[in-house]
C-alpha positions in Angstrom: 0.4 0.5 0.0 1.3 3.3 -0.9 1.4 5.9 1.5 -1.3 7.6 -0.8 -3.6 4.7 -0.3 -2.7 4.4 3.6 -3.5 8.5 4.3 -7.0 7.8 2.4 -7.9 5.1 4.2 -7.2 6.7 7.5 -9.2 9.2 6.5 -12.2 7.7 5.4 -12.0 5.6 8.7 -11.7 8.9 11.0 -15.1 10.4 9.6 -16.7 7.0 9.6 -16.0 7.5 13.5 -17.4 10.8 13.5 -21.1 9.6 11.7 -22.0 6.5 13.5 -23.7 7.3 16.5 -21.9 6.6 19.8 -24.9 4.0 21.1 -23.2 4.2 24.8 -24.1 7.6 25.1 -27.3 7.6 23.5 -28.7 5.1 25.6 -27.5 7.3 29.0 -29.6 10.0 27.2 -32.6 8.4 26.9 -32.8 6.5 29.9 -32.2 10.6 31.3 -35.0 12.0 29.7 -37.2 9.3 30.7 -36.5 10.0 34.3 -37.4 13.5 34.4 -41.1 14.6 34.3 -42.1 16.0 31.3 -42.6 20.2 31.9 -46.5 19.8 32.3 -46.1 17.9 34.6 -43.3 19.7 36.5 -45.3 23.4 36.0 -49.2 21.2 37.3 -46.3 20.1 41.1 -46.3 23.8 42.1 -49.2 25.1 39.9 -51.8 23.1 41.8 -51.1 24.3 45.2 -51.0 27.8 44.3 -54.7 27.1 43.0 -55.5 25.9 46.3 -54.5 28.4 48.5 -56.0 31.6 46.0 -59.2 30.0 46.3 -59.0 29.8 49.8 -57.6 33.5 50.1 -60.9 34.5 47.9 -63.7 32.8 49.6 -62.2 34.3 53.3 -61.5 38.2 51.5 -65.5 37.3 49.9 -66.5 36.6 53.5 -64.9 39.5 55.3 -66.7 41.9 52.2 -70.0 40.1 53.1 -69.3 40.6 56.7 -68.6 44.5 56.8 -70.6 45.3 54.2 -73.8 43.9 55.4 -75.5 44.8 58.9 -75.7 42.5 62.3 -79.1 40.6 61.9 -82.1 42.3 63.9 -84.3 40.4 67.0 -87.1 39.6 66.1 -90.0 42.1 66.0 -92.6 40.9 69.1 -95.7 40.6 68.4 -98.3 43.3 69.8 -97.6 45.8 72.2 -96.4 46.6 75.5 -98.7 45.9 78.3 -98.2 48.6 81.3 -100.1 48.0 84.3 -99.9 50.1 87.5 -98.9 48.5 90.9 -101.9 47.2 92.8 -103.3 49.1 95.4 -104.2 46.6 98.6 -107.5 48.2 100.6 -106.8 51.5 99.3 -108.4 54.8 101.2 -112.1 55.6 99.9 -112.8 53.3 97.3 -116.4 52.3 97.1 -117.4 49.1 94.8 -119.9 50.0 92.1 -122.4 47.3 90.6 -122.1 43.7 91.2 -118.8 42.2 91.4 -118.1 39.3 88.6 -117.2 35.7 89.7 -113.3 34.9 87.6 -112.3 31.5 89.1 -112.5 29.4 92.4 -109.6 28.3 93.9 -108.8 26.4 97.5 -107.6 28.3 100.3 -105.8 27.0 103.1 -109.2 26.7 104.9 -112.3 26.1 102.7 -113.1 26.8 99.2 -112.7 30.6 97.9 -114.2 32.9 94.3 -111.9 35.3 92.9 -114.4 38.5 92.1 -113.7 41.3 89.7 -115.2 44.9 90.9 -116.0 48.2 89.3 -115.0 51.2 91.9 -114.2 54.6 91.7 -112.1 56.4 94.7 -112.8 59.1 96.9 -112.3 61.8 94.1 -114.5 59.7 91.7 -111.7 58.1 89.6 -112.5 55.1 88.5 -110.7 51.7 89.8 -110.3 48.1 89.3 -110.9 45.9 92.5 -110.2 42.0 92.5 -111.4 40.6 95.5 -111.6 37.1 97.1 -114.4 36.0 99.3 -115.8 32.4 100.8 -117.4 30.3 97.6 -121.0 31.4 97.6 -120.4 34.8 99.1 -120.8 37.9 96.9 -120.2 40.9 99.6 -118.5 40.5 102.6 -116.4 43.0 104.8 -113.0 43.2 105.1 -112.6 40.0 107.8 -114.2 37.9 105.2 -111.8 38.6 102.4 -108.9 36.0 101.5 -105.3 37.0 102.5 -104.5 40.8 102.9 -104.0 41.8 99.7 -108.0 41.4 98.8 -109.2 43.5 97.8 -106.3 45.0 95.6 -107.4 47.6 93.1 -105.9 49.6 90.3 -106.6 52.5 88.1 -108.6 52.8 85.1 -106.3 53.7 81.9 -107.8 54.9 78.2 -105.4 51.9 76.9 -107.7 49.8 74.9 -106.7 47.2 78.1 -107.2 49.7 80.4 -106.4 47.5 83.3 -105.6 44.4 85.1 -104.2 42.3 87.7 -102.1 39.2 87.5 -102.8 36.5 90.7 -100.0 35.6 93.0 -99.7 33.2 95.6 -101.9 34.4 98.5 -103.4 37.3 96.5 -107.3 37.3 95.6 -106.5 35.9 92.6 -104.4 32.5 92.0 -101.2 32.3 90.6 -101.4 31.2 86.9 -104.5 33.4 86.4 -104.9 37.2 85.2 -108.0 38.8 84.8 -107.8 42.2 82.2 -110.5 45.0 81.5 -110.4 46.1 77.9 -112.8 48.9 76.5 -115.6 47.8 74.5 -114.3 48.1 70.8 -112.1 44.7 72.3 -113.4 41.4 70.8 -110.1 39.3 71.0 -107.2 39.6 73.5 -103.8 38.2 72.5 -101.4 38.1 75.8 -97.7 37.5 75.0 -95.0 36.7 77.7 -91.0 38.2 77.8 -90.2 34.9 75.3 -93.2 35.8 73.3 -95.7 32.3 74.6 -99.0 32.9 73.8 -101.2 32.8 76.8 -104.9 31.2 76.6 -107.7 34.0 77.5 -111.2 34.0 77.5 -114.0 37.0 77.8 -116.0 35.3 80.7 -118.5 39.0 81.4 -118.4 42.9 81.4 -118.3 45.4 84.0 -120.3 48.6 82.9 -119.9 48.5 79.0 -116.3 46.7 78.8 -115.1 43.2 78.2 -113.1 41.2 80.9 -111.0 38.7 79.9 -109.5 35.7 82.2 -106.0 34.4 81.2 -104.3 31.8 81.8 -100.6 32.5 82.7 -97.1 31.0 83.3 -96.0 31.2 87.3 -93.2 33.7 86.9 -93.9 34.6 83.9 -96.7 37.6 83.5 -97.5 38.6 80.1 -95.7 42.1 78.5 -97.6 42.0 75.0 -100.9 42.3 74.1 -102.4 41.9 70.7 -106.5 43.1 70.2 -108.9 42.0 67.6 -106.1 40.3 65.4 -106.7 40.3 61.7 -107.7 36.2 60.6 -106.5 35.0 58.2 -109.4 33.8 55.3 -110.1 30.9 54.0 -109.0 30.6 50.3 -112.1 30.5 47.9 -112.1 28.4 45.2 
């Protein structure tokens, strides 16, 4: 082989080495690419937690804005209007009973049976009073010695309110505990009574004193009526 042929062979071998791929290097590169997660997968690793944090922060921000922009809830409106009753006076001087008393209810005392009565009355100046007294059952009239307890009779002035007077029963009083009596003007046909918790009392009309209506109520002991409603509007039945 001549020198020229030898140089040509060496040149061809060198060029063949450059063209022939390095299989070991190619295989290592392929393995590296398979172990490395795709770009989208790498992005999802940090994008998903970031999105969750943004959702939580947005919800907290909206809740804060709602709490700031909206006023606090108002308490439920109580029905009716406030019931104002003056403190009863025990056996007030100069009071004269007018007309026949009206029987309210019977109750048992320590000795014998008694009956509570409501009476129309007037004080020394002629001002109208409403009185409640308790007498032995069967007796309509009697002197002070025949009354039940030391608070009989108990009287209150009559006002110009639709519910113009009233007395809430008590232990040892002329009206037993758990009962209450109210005087209402002639325009009152139905009376509703509510305690401080909004509970409704059972009320029934038991007669009249003069032109006014007399209502007897069952009340919760220790929770007297504090609000009243007169002539509530009744819902009309649906018509076809």
